[in-house]
C-alpha atoms as a printed R data frame, in Angstrom:
    type eleno elety resid chain resno      x       y       z
1   ATOM     1    CA   MET     A     1 44.286  18.106   5.009
2   ATOM     2    CA   GLY     A     2 47.708  16.325   4.351
3   ATOM     3    CA   ASP     A     3 49.857  16.302   1.396
4   ATOM     4    CA   ASN     A     4 49.084  13.999  -1.237
5   ATOM     5    CA   TRP     A     5 49.193   9.881  -0.259
6   ATOM     6    CA   CYS     A     6 50.438   7.896  -2.760
7   ATOM     7    CA   THR     A     7 48.966   4.589  -4.134
8   ATOM     8    CA   ILE     A     8 51.149   1.562  -2.548
9   ATOM     9    CA   GLU     A     9 50.915  -1.852  -3.964
10  ATOM    10    CA   SER     A    10 49.248  -4.591  -2.442
11  ATOM    11    CA   ASP     A    11 51.974  -7.104  -1.440
12  ATOM    12    CA   PRO     A    12 53.044  -8.884   1.832
13  ATOM    13    CA   GLY     A    13 56.556  -7.495   1.990
14  ATOM    14    CA   VAL     A    14 55.558  -3.843   1.535
15  ATOM    15    CA   PHE     A    15 52.471  -4.150   4.172
16  ATOM    16    CA   THR     A    16 55.136  -5.950   6.454
17  ATOM    17    CA   GLU     A    17 57.350  -2.916   6.250
18  ATOM    18    CA   LEU     A    18 55.107  -0.779   6.396
19  ATOM    19    CA   MET     A    19 54.065  -1.933   9.416
20  ATOM    20    CA   THR     A    20 57.805  -3.065  11.096
21  ATOM    21    CA   GLU     A    21 59.794  -0.475   9.509
22  ATOM    22    CA   GLY     A    22 57.418   2.452   8.630
23  ATOM    23    CA   PHE     A    23 55.212   2.069  11.822
24  ATOM    24    CA   GLY     A    24 57.810   0.778  14.632
25  ATOM    25    CA   VAL     A    25 55.348  -1.819  15.140
26  ATOM    26    CA   PRO     A    26 57.503  -5.342  16.128
27  ATOM    27    CA   GLY     A    27 56.584  -8.429  16.076
28  ATOM    28    CA   VAL     A    28 54.251  -8.330  13.093
29  ATOM    29    CA   GLN     A    29 54.101  -9.202   9.445
30  ATOM    30    CA   MET     A    30 51.623  -9.530   6.784
31  ATOM    31    CA   GLU     A    31 50.438 -13.033   5.422
32  ATOM    32    CA   GLU     A    32 48.389 -13.355   1.983
33  ATOM    33    CA   LEU     A    33 45.612 -16.221   1.816
34  ATOM    34    CA   TRP     A    34 45.232 -17.365  -1.439
35  ATOM    35    CA   SER     A    35 42.003 -19.531   0.298
36  ATOM    36    CA   LEU     A    36 39.890 -18.493   3.407
37  ATOM    37    CA   ASP     A    37 40.669 -22.031   4.315
38  ATOM    38    CA   MET     A    38 44.318 -20.614   5.122
39  ATOM    39    CA   ALA     A    39 42.890 -18.417   7.752
40  ATOM    40    CA   VAL     A    40 42.743 -21.271  10.189
41  ATOM    41    CA   GLU     A    41 45.865 -22.728   9.687
42  ATOM    42    CA   GLU     A    42 47.915 -23.052  12.725
43  ATOM    43    CA   LYS     A    43 51.433 -21.480  11.066
44  ATOM    44    CA   ASN     A    44 48.999 -17.978  10.609
45  ATOM    45    CA   ALA     A    45 47.954 -17.806  14.501
46  ATOM    46    CA   PRO     A    46 47.458 -15.496  16.086
47  ATOM    47    CA   MET     A    47 45.686 -13.622  13.780
48  ATOM    48    CA   TYR     A    48 44.769  -9.968  14.871
49  ATOM    49    CA   GLY     A    49 43.103  -9.485  11.734
50  ATOM    50    CA   LEU     A    50 42.116  -9.634   7.992
51  ATOM    51    CA   ILE     A    51 42.355  -7.008   5.301
52  ATOM    52    CA   PHE     A    52 40.387  -7.700   2.343
53  ATOM    53    CA   LEU     A    53 40.862  -5.904  -1.480
54  ATOM    54    CA   PHE     A    54 38.524  -6.040  -4.031
55  ATOM    55    CA   LYS     A    55 37.145  -4.020  -6.641
56  ATOM    56    CA   TYR     A    56 35.196  -0.734  -6.134
57  ATOM    57    CA   THR     A    57 32.144  -0.453  -8.095
58  ATOM    58    CA   GLY     A    58 30.157   2.175  -5.734
59  ATOM    59    CA   GLU     A    59 27.343  -0.058  -5.050
60  ATOM    60    CA   LYS     A    60 25.247   1.174  -2.277
61  ATOM    61    CA   ASP     A    61 25.474  -0.906   0.595
62  ATOM    62    CA   GLU     A    62 21.979  -1.272   2.658
63  ATOM    63    CA   ARG     A    63 23.219  -3.061   5.945
64  ATOM    64    CA   PRO     A    64 23.214  -0.544   9.424
65  ATOM    65    CA   THR     A    65 26.482   0.619  10.598
66  ATOM    66    CA   GLU     A    66 27.059   0.300  14.230
67  ATOM    67    CA   GLU     A    67 27.309   4.187  16.180
68  ATOM    68    CA   ALA     A    68 31.054   4.507  16.698
69  ATOM    69    CA   ALA     A    69 30.275   6.544  19.852
70  ATOM    70    CA   ASP     A    70 28.773   3.338  21.534
71  ATOM    71    CA   LEU     A    71 32.156   1.561  21.149
72  ATOM    72    CA   PRO     A    72 34.594   3.681  22.886
73  ATOM    73    CA   ASP     A    73 37.510   0.837  22.822
74  ATOM    74    CA   LEU     A    74 36.752  -0.115  18.901
75  ATOM    75    CA   PHE     A    75 39.487   2.216  17.021
76  ATOM    76    CA   PHE     A    76 37.504   3.711  13.762
77  ATOM    77    CA   ALA     A    77 38.818   6.196  11.532
78  ATOM    78    CA   ASN     A    78 36.421   7.614   9.005
79  ATOM    79    CA   GLN     A    79 38.928   7.724   5.247
80  ATOM    80    CA   VAL     A    80 39.075  11.403   4.317
81  ATOM    81    CA   ILE     A    81 42.207  11.276   2.200
82  ATOM    82    CA   THR     A    82 42.810   9.173  -1.193
83  ATOM    83    CA   ASN     A    83 45.108   6.515  -1.721
84  ATOM    84    CA   ALA     A    84 45.032   5.599   2.116
85  ATOM    85    CA   CYS     A    85 42.361   2.722   2.420
86  ATOM    86    CA   ALA     A    86 45.553   0.246   2.402
87  ATOM    87    CA   THR     A    87 46.936   1.809   5.067
88  ATOM    88    CA   GLN     A    88 43.937   2.795   6.905
89  ATOM    89    CA   ALA     A    89 43.319  -1.231   6.892
90  ATOM    90    CA   ILE     A    90 45.961  -1.961   8.336
91  ATOM    91    CA   LEU     A    91 45.538   0.466  11.196
92  ATOM    92    CA   ALA     A    92 42.161  -0.631  11.956
93  ATOM    93    CA   VAL     A    93 43.814  -3.655  12.826
94  ATOM    94    CA   LEU     A    94 46.748  -2.684  14.826
95  ATOM    95    CA   LEU     A    95 45.195  -0.235  16.994
96  ATOM    96    CA   ASN     A    96 42.409  -3.119  17.646
97  ATOM    97    CA   SER     A    97 44.647  -5.526  18.996
98  ATOM    98    CA   PRO     A    98 45.655  -5.255  22.350
99  ATOM    99    CA   GLU     A    99 47.909  -7.936  21.935
100 ATOM   100    CA   VAL     A   100 50.151  -5.857  19.571
101 ATOM   101    CA   ASP     A   101 53.049  -3.766  21.566
102 ATOM   102    CA   LEU     A   102 51.876  -0.403  18.908
103 ATOM   103    CA   GLY     A   103 55.564   1.037  19.490
104 ATOM   104    CA   GLY     A   104 55.718   4.841  20.157
105 ATOM   105    CA   THR     A   105 53.786   6.448  17.110
106 ATOM   106    CA   LEU     A   106 51.113   4.349  16.866
107 ATOM   107    CA   GLY     A   107 50.474   4.154  20.821
108 ATOM   108    CA   GLU     A   108 51.242   8.106  20.983
109 ATOM   109    CA   PHE     A   109 48.175   8.287  18.034
110 ATOM   110    CA   LYS     A   110 45.997   5.839  19.337
111 ATOM   111    CA   ALA     A   111 45.939   7.657  23.132
112 ATOM   112    CA   PHE     A   112 45.461  10.607  21.085
113 ATOM   113    CA   THR     A   113 42.897  10.534  19.162
114 ATOM   114    CA   ARG     A   114 40.677   7.850  21.786
115 ATOM   115    CA   GLU     A   115 38.085  10.045  22.159
116 ATOM   116    CA   PHE     A   116 37.986  11.831  18.483
117 ATOM   117    CA   PRO     A   117 34.983  10.660  16.682
118 ATOM   118    CA   PRO     A   118 35.615   8.911  13.074
119 ATOM   119    CA   ASP     A   119 35.949  11.963  11.303
120 ATOM   120    CA   LEU     A   120 38.583  13.563  13.300
121 ATOM   121    CA   LYS     A   121 40.320  10.138  13.630
122 ATOM   122    CA   GLY     A   122 40.216  10.317  10.188
123 ATOM   123    CA   LEU     A   123 41.431  13.743   9.738
124 ATOM   124    CA   ALA     A   124 44.143  13.030  12.291
125 ATOM   125    CA   ILE     A   125 45.356  10.295  10.300
126 ATOM   126    CA   SER     A   126 45.550  12.510   7.120
127 ATOM   127    CA   ASN     A   127 47.576  15.033   9.359
128 ATOM   128    CA   SER     A   128 50.204  12.613  10.793
129 ATOM   129    CA   ASP     A   129 53.389  13.268   9.305
130 ATOM   130    CA   SER     A   130 54.915  10.221  10.949
131 ATOM   131    CA   ILE     A   131 51.952   7.909   9.544
132 ATOM   132    CA   ARG     A   132 52.034   9.887   5.559
133 ATOM   133    CA   THR     A   133 55.737   9.668   5.261
134 ATOM   134    CA   ALA     A   134 55.591   6.177   6.464
135 ATOM   135    CA   HIS     A   135 53.140   5.174   3.659
136 ATOM   136    CA   ASN     A   136 54.900   7.594   1.125
137 ATOM   137    CA   GLY     A   137 58.092   5.417   1.390
138 ATOM   138    CA   PHE     A   138 56.504   3.250  -1.059
139 ATOM   139    CA   ALA     A   139 55.636   5.760  -3.277
140 ATOM   140    CA   ARG     A   140 56.803   4.867  -7.382
141 ATOM   141    CA   GLN     A   141 59.306   7.377  -8.775
142 ATOM   142    CA   GLU     A   142 57.826   8.884 -11.770
143 ATOM   143    CA   PRO     A   143 59.888  11.238 -14.268
144 ATOM   144    CA   PHE     A   144 57.346  13.853 -14.191
145 ATOM   145    CA   ILE     A   145 55.496  15.136 -11.241
146 ATOM   146    CA   SER     A   146 52.250  16.200 -11.587
147 ATOM   147    CA   GLU     A   147 51.005  18.728  -8.710
148 ATOM   148    CA   GLU     A   148 47.472  18.289  -9.994
149 ATOM   149    CA   ALA     A   149 45.405  15.404  -8.252
150 ATOM   150    CA   ARG     A   150 43.410  13.033 -10.897
151 ATOM   151    CA   THR     A   151 39.858  11.698 -10.464
152 ATOM   152    CA   ALA     A   152 39.156   8.699 -11.137
153 ATOM   153    CA   THR     A   153 36.807   7.791 -14.005
154 ATOM   154    CA   LYS     A   154 34.255   4.944 -14.756
155 ATOM   155    CA   ASP     A   155 36.878   3.636 -16.787
156 ATOM   156    CA   ASP     A   156 39.629   3.644 -14.156
157 ATOM   157    CA   ASP     A   157 39.891   0.161 -11.785
158 ATOM   158    CA   VAL     A   158 39.798   1.455  -8.100
159 ATOM   159    CA   PHE     A   159 40.244  -0.969  -5.444
160 ATOM   160    CA   HIS     A   160 39.609  -0.343  -1.589
161 ATOM   161    CA   PHE     A   161 40.889  -1.925   1.634
162 ATOM   162    CA   ILE     A   162 38.716  -3.034   4.444
163 ATOM   163    CA   ALA     A   163 38.947  -4.845   7.367
164 ATOM   164    CA   TYR     A   164 37.888  -7.719   9.418
165 ATOM   165    CA   VAL     A   165 38.507  -7.523  13.548
166 ATOM   166    CA   PRO     A   166 37.447  -9.635  16.929
167 ATOM   167    CA   HIS     A   167 36.360  -7.302  19.518
168 ATOM   168    CA   GLY     A   168 34.466  -7.580  22.719
169 ATOM   169    CA   GLY     A   169 33.425 -10.869  21.268
170 ATOM   170    CA   ARG     A   170 31.881  -9.560  17.849
171 ATOM   171    CA   VAL     A   171 33.398  -9.193  14.713
172 ATOM   172    CA   TYR     A   172 33.117  -5.660  12.931
173 ATOM   173    CA   GLU     A   173 33.856  -4.885   9.755
174 ATOM   174    CA   LEU     A   174 35.790  -1.315   9.572
175 ATOM   175    CA   ASP     A   175 35.432   0.236   6.080
176 ATOM   176    CA   GLY     A   176 36.592   3.568   6.146
177 ATOM   177    CA   LEU     A   177 33.997   4.571   3.512
178 ATOM   178    CA   LYS     A   178 31.345   4.031   6.063
179 ATOM   179    CA   LYS     A   179 30.083   5.888   8.591
180 ATOM   180    CA   GLY     A   180 30.332   3.449  10.919
181 ATOM   181    CA   PRO     A   181 31.671  -0.069  11.874
182 ATOM   182    CA   ILE     A   182 29.331  -2.728  10.434
183 ATOM   183    CA   LEU     A   183 28.429  -5.652  13.077
184 ATOM   184    CA   VAL     A   184 29.539  -8.781  11.001
185 ATOM   185    CA   GLY     A   185 28.197 -11.452  14.240
186 ATOM   186    CA   GLU     A   186 28.816 -12.432  17.780
187 ATOM   187    CA   CYS     A   187 31.891 -14.919  18.720
188 ATOM   188    CA   GLU     A   188 33.451 -16.654  21.340
189 ATOM   189    CA   GLU     A   189 37.069 -17.606  20.582
190 ATOM   190    CA   ASP     A   190 37.077 -18.652  16.963
191 ATOM   191    CA   TRP     A   191 36.175 -15.183  15.537
192 ATOM   192    CA   LEU     A   192 37.621 -16.469  11.723
193 ATOM   193    CA   SER     A   193 34.505 -18.701  11.723
194 ATOM   194    CA   VAL     A   194 31.975 -15.820  11.837
195 ATOM   195    CA   ALA     A   195 34.584 -13.400   9.475
196 ATOM   196    CA   ARG     A   196 34.887 -16.127   6.909
197 ATOM   197    CA   PRO     A   197 31.045 -16.133   5.798
198 ATOM   198    CA   ALA     A   198 30.954 -13.189   5.509
199 ATOM   199    CA   ILE     A   199 34.422 -12.605   2.666
200 ATOM   200    CA   GLN     A   200 32.973 -15.195   0.906
201 ATOM   201    CA   GLN     A   201 29.051 -13.558   0.962
202 ATOM   202    CA   ARG     A   202 31.200 -10.462  -0.241
203 ATOM   203    CA   ILE     A   203 33.506 -12.317  -3.089
204 ATOM   204    CA   ASN     A   204 29.938 -14.186  -3.786
205 ATOM   205    CA   GLN     A   205 28.507 -11.190  -5.046
206 ATOM   206    CA   TYR     A   206 31.223 -10.311  -7.235
207 ATOM   207    CA   ALA     A   207 32.271 -13.803  -8.232
208 ATOM   208    CA   SER     A   208 29.769 -13.652 -11.923
209 ATOM   209    CA   SER     A   209 31.912 -10.369 -12.964
210 ATOM   210    CA   GLU     A   210 34.579  -9.760 -10.792
211 ATOM   211    CA   ILE     A   211 37.631 -12.036  -9.765
212 ATOM   212    CA   GLN     A   212 40.099  -9.077  -8.700
213 ATOM   213    CA   PHE     A   213 40.349  -9.902  -4.570
214 ATOM   214    CA   ASN     A   214 43.029 -10.308  -2.474
215 ATOM   215    CA   LEU     A   215 42.593 -11.278   1.145
216 ATOM   216    CA   MET     A   216 45.579 -10.838   4.053
217 ATOM   217    CA   ALA     A   217 46.456 -11.331   7.574
218 ATOM   218    CA   ILE     A   218 48.210  -9.636   9.989
219 ATOM   219    CA   VAL     A   219 49.893 -12.540  12.116
220 ATOM   220    CA   LYS     A   220 52.326 -12.823  14.626
221 ATOM   221    CA   ASN     A   221 55.951 -12.731  13.464
222 ATOM   222    CA   ARG     A   222 56.463 -16.131  13.018
223 ATOM   223    CA   LYS     A   223 60.027 -16.679  13.299
224 ATOM   224    CA   GLU     A   224 59.859 -15.171  16.374
225 ATOM   225    CA   GLY     A   225 56.872 -17.918  17.449
226 ATOM   226    CA   TYR     A   226 59.089 -20.672  15.881
227 ATOM   227    CA   GLN     A   227 62.227 -19.575  17.965
228 ATOM   228    CA   ALA     A   228 60.296 -19.410  20.801
229 ATOM   229    CA   GLU     A   229 59.262 -22.838  20.737
230 ATOM   230    CA   MET     A   230 62.576 -23.910  19.292
231 ATOM   231    CA   ALA     A   231 63.551 -22.824  23.064
232 ATOM   232    CA   VAL     A   232 60.951 -25.484  24.314
233 ATOM   233    CA   GLN     A   233 62.050 -28.023  22.385
234 ATOM   234    CA   GLU     A   234 65.921 -27.467  23.074
235 ATOM   235    CA   ALA     A   235 64.673 -27.311  27.439
236 ATOM   236    CA   ARG     A   236 62.660 -30.779  26.898
237 ATOM   237    CA   LYS     A   237 65.828 -32.529  25.069
238 ATOM   238    CA   THR     A   238 68.219 -30.911  28.023
239 ATOM   239    CA   VAL     A   239 65.823 -33.460  30.233
240 ATOM   240    CA   VAL     A   240 65.386 -36.035  28.187
241 ATOM   241    CA   ASP     A   241 69.201 -36.306  28.025
242 ATOM   242    CA   ALA     A   242 69.620 -35.981  31.554
243 ATOM   243    CA   LYS     A   243 66.818 -39.212  32.036
244 ATOM   244    CA   ILE     A   244 69.047 -40.896  28.702
245 ATOM   245    CA   ASN     A   245 72.403 -40.647  30.225
246 ATOM   246    CA   GLY     A   246 71.554 -41.475  33.944
247 ATOM   247    CA   GLN     A   247 71.980 -38.360  35.165
248 ATOM   248    CA   GLU     A   248 69.700 -35.741  37.256
249 ATOM   249    CA   ALA     A   249 67.702 -33.319  35.312
250 ATOM   250    CA   PRO     A   250 68.624 -29.688  36.059
251 ATOM   251    CA   MET     A   251 65.863 -28.088  37.891
252 ATOM   252    CA   ASP     A   252 66.260 -24.437  36.634
253 ATOM   253    CA   VAL     A   253 65.379 -25.243  32.794
254 ATOM   254    CA   ASP     A   254 62.663 -23.204  31.355
255 ATOM   255    CA   GLY     A   255 60.010 -24.983  29.003
256 ATOM   256    CA   THR     A   256 59.159 -28.117  30.646
257 ATOM   257    CA   ASP     A   257 56.619 -27.161  32.567
258 ATOM   258    CA   GLY     A   258 54.038 -30.470  31.902
259 ATOM   259    CA   PHE     A   259 56.740 -32.097  30.384
260 ATOM   260    CA   VAL     A   260 56.878 -35.577  31.945
261 ATOM   261    CA   VAL     A   261 59.977 -37.533  31.075
262 ATOM   262    CA   ALA     A   262 59.780 -41.519  30.470
263 ATOM   263    CA   ALA     A   263 60.106 -43.595  33.325
264 ATOM   264    CA   ASP     A   264 62.423 -46.201  31.426
265 ATOM   265    CA   VAL     A   265 65.519 -45.195  29.270
266 ATOM   266    CA   PRO     A   266 63.953 -46.855  25.774
267 ATOM   267    CA   GLY     A   267 60.887 -44.370  26.737
268 ATOM   268    CA   ALA     A   268 62.866 -41.628  27.308
269 ATOM   269    CA   GLU     A   269 64.901 -42.300  23.469
270 ATOM   270    CA   ALA     A   270 61.824 -42.147  22.164
271 ATOM   271    CA   GLN     A   271 60.659 -38.958  23.564
272 ATOM   272    CA   ARG     A   272 63.710 -37.909  22.340
273 ATOM   273    CA   ALA     A   273 63.570 -38.560  18.514
274 ATOM   274    CA   ASP     A   274 60.055 -36.620  18.796
275 ATOM   275    CA   VAL     A   275 61.771 -33.893  20.145
276 ATOM   276    CA   MET     A   276 64.965 -34.187  17.751
277 ATOM   277    CA   ALA     A   277 62.125 -34.273  14.777
278 ATOM   278    CA   LYS     A   278 60.256 -30.915  15.966
279 ATOM   279    CA   ILE     A   279 63.676 -29.349  16.300
280 ATOM   280    CA   ALA     A   280 64.430 -30.131  12.462
281 ATOM   281    CA   GLU     A   281 61.503 -29.021  11.622
282 ATOM   282    CA   LEU     A   282 61.435 -25.692  13.227
283 ATOM   283    CA   GLN     A   283 64.878 -24.990  12.132
284 ATOM   284    CA   VAL     A   284 63.688 -25.111   8.793
285 ATOM   285    CA   ASN     A   285 60.623 -23.116   9.244
286 ATOM   286    CA   ILE     A   286 62.649 -20.738  10.642
287 ATOM   287    CA   ARG     A   287 65.238 -20.932   7.889
288 ATOM   288    CA   THR     A   288 61.948 -20.442   5.267
289 ATOM   289    CA   GLU     A   289 61.016 -17.061   6.836
290 ATOM   290    CA   GLU     A   290 64.624 -15.380   6.817
291 ATOM   291    CA   ASP     A   291 64.646 -16.384   2.998
292 ATOM   292    CA   LYS     A   292 60.954 -14.800   2.573
293 ATOM   293    CA   PHE     A   293 62.004 -11.530   4.607
294 ATOM   294    CA   ALA     A   294 65.454 -11.336   2.936
295 ATOM   295    CA   ALA     A   295 63.676 -11.759  -0.458
296 ATOM   296    CA   TRP     A   296 60.792  -9.085   0.641
297 ATOM   297    CA   LYS     A   297 63.790  -6.163   1.570
298 ATOM   298    CA   GLN     A   298 65.408  -7.005  -1.989
299 ATOM   299    CA   GLU     A   299 61.922  -6.443  -3.456
300 ATOM   300    CA   ASN     A   300 61.385  -3.492  -1.405
301 ATOM   301    CA   MET     A   301 64.795  -1.984  -2.395
302 ATOM   302    CA   ARG     A   302 64.179  -2.104  -5.452
303 ATOM   303    CA   ARG     A   303 60.601  -0.858  -5.621
304 ATOM   304    CA   LYS     A   304 61.525   2.555  -3.792
305 ATOM   305    CA   HIS     A   305 64.798   2.671  -6.053
306 ATOM   306    CA   ASN     A   306 64.989   5.482  -8.756
307 ATOM   307    CA   TYR     A   307 65.814   3.803 -11.880
308 ATOM   308    CA   ILE     A   308 65.038   6.944 -13.839
309 ATOM   309    CA   PRO     A   309 68.335   9.108 -14.002
310 ATOM   310    CA   PHE     A   310 69.911   5.624 -15.196
311 ATOM   311    CA   VAL     A   311 67.118   5.124 -18.115
312 ATOM   312    CA   MET     A   312 67.605   8.690 -19.146
313 ATOM   313    CA   ALA     A   313 71.444   8.169 -19.406
314 ATOM   314    CA   LEU     A   314 71.241   4.926 -21.590
315 ATOM   315    CA   MET     A   315 68.924   6.263 -23.739
316 ATOM   316    CA   LYS     A   316 70.648   9.421 -24.002
317 ATOM   317    CA   ALA     A   317 73.853   7.306 -24.788
318 ATOM   318    CA   LEU     A   318 72.251   5.375 -27.690
319 ATOM   319    CA   ALA     A   319 70.817   8.590 -29.210
320 ATOM   320    CA   GLU     A   320 74.382  10.273 -29.154
321 ATOM   321    CA   LYS     A   321 75.277   6.512 -30.900
322 ATOM   322    CA   GLY     A   322 72.669   6.819 -33.817
323 ATOM   323    CA   LYS     A   323 71.328   3.544 -32.303
324 ATOM   324    CA   LEU     A   324 67.962   4.880 -30.636
325 ATOM   325    CA   ALA     A   325 65.955   6.064 -33.701
326 ATOM   326    CA   PRO     A   326 66.901   2.648 -35.245
327 ATOM   327    CA   MET     A   327 65.512   0.874 -32.029
328 ATOM   328    CA   VAL     A   328 62.384   2.967 -31.987
329 ATOM   329    CA   ASP     A   329 61.581   2.249 -35.424
330 ATOM   330    CA   LYS     A   330 61.982  -1.384 -34.991
331 ATOM   331    CA   ALA     A   331 59.591  -1.471 -31.807
332 ATOM   332    CA   ASN     A   332 57.127   0.770 -33.659
333 ATOM   333    CA   ALA     A   333 56.899  -1.603 -37.053
334 ATOM   334    CA   LYS     A   334 56.967  -4.679 -34.364
335 ATOM   335    CA   ALA     A   335 53.794  -2.951 -32.585
336 ATOM   336    CA   ALA     A   336 51.827  -2.127 -35.642
337 ATOM   337    CA   GLU     A   337 52.405  -5.925 -36.782
338 ATOM   338    CA   ALA     A   338 50.934  -7.283 -33.906
339 ATOM   339    CA   GLY     A   339 48.063  -4.657 -34.155
340 ATOM   340    CA   ALA     A   340 47.752  -5.739 -37.525
341 ATOM   341    CA   ALA     A   341 47.435  -9.523 -36.494
342 ATOM   342    CA   ALA     A   342 45.153  -8.841 -33.968
343 ATOM   343    CA   ALA     A   343 42.427  -6.941 -36.364
344 ATOM   344    CA   LYS     A   344 42.538 -10.157 -38.564
345 ATOM   345    CA   ALA     A   345 42.062 -12.734 -35.021
């Protein structure tokens, strides 16, 4: 049933790289939502699906599940491996988003597993070398490797990821630990108006004893959206400038459909001011996205880098110079003092 799958950090930069570079899905990114209200912000449109992280308690869920066989176009897979629920939730959104270009890896996987029942879809995920390799690309470097998989105990904090997606005029909750999809409700165009109350209800269920939640969204690549809008505004600027300068507007300018240039020069100048303001705003937004992606790339490089040889070499050098033992003694003394102070408090 596949090799081991590592635990990966819940981070939008990690998940974005996993989708775009690991799975080869272009034009998407993960965004963290600090509140449910952020889900309806214009900058997050279009939104392909929501991913909700919560502390798993194992409480019984009495909600009925749908028969996956009755929803042949909805991708739903049972989770048959540990530590893969984040990747499985991401796949649940991507593979149920017809607007997304899945690329070769996921496109072939979706076609191959189309007729599989949920348990075999889960097995197919666990046995996919390409998906597992992409997932394990974010494995934490450890000084000692254990071949034994440890089962979580009641004292461990165990977290779980689930997905919310629109499909066929309905919203579904996709949880790989369930037998099938859970119907959240009917929707028309605004599927978020159905998903948001369901997520809020789940949060309220644990709010008195638990505050560790995380909500993320898979959205269209923002920079690409801003660049497309920039092209529209540049085209409008071209035809408005032609009006102001008394020239005939070019007939082959894309992006001006439905845009009517003012009849007089003062009106055109007002339009130009509005266009230039939008261009300036888009330039700022594009730079913000570029800076964010650069920061994500740097953070992911640090996550993947193996610092253990450096640390071991440093400790060896300190030991050879007789400085390691005094440092350890000093650290132990400070820890003992802190423990004594905490006991008195």
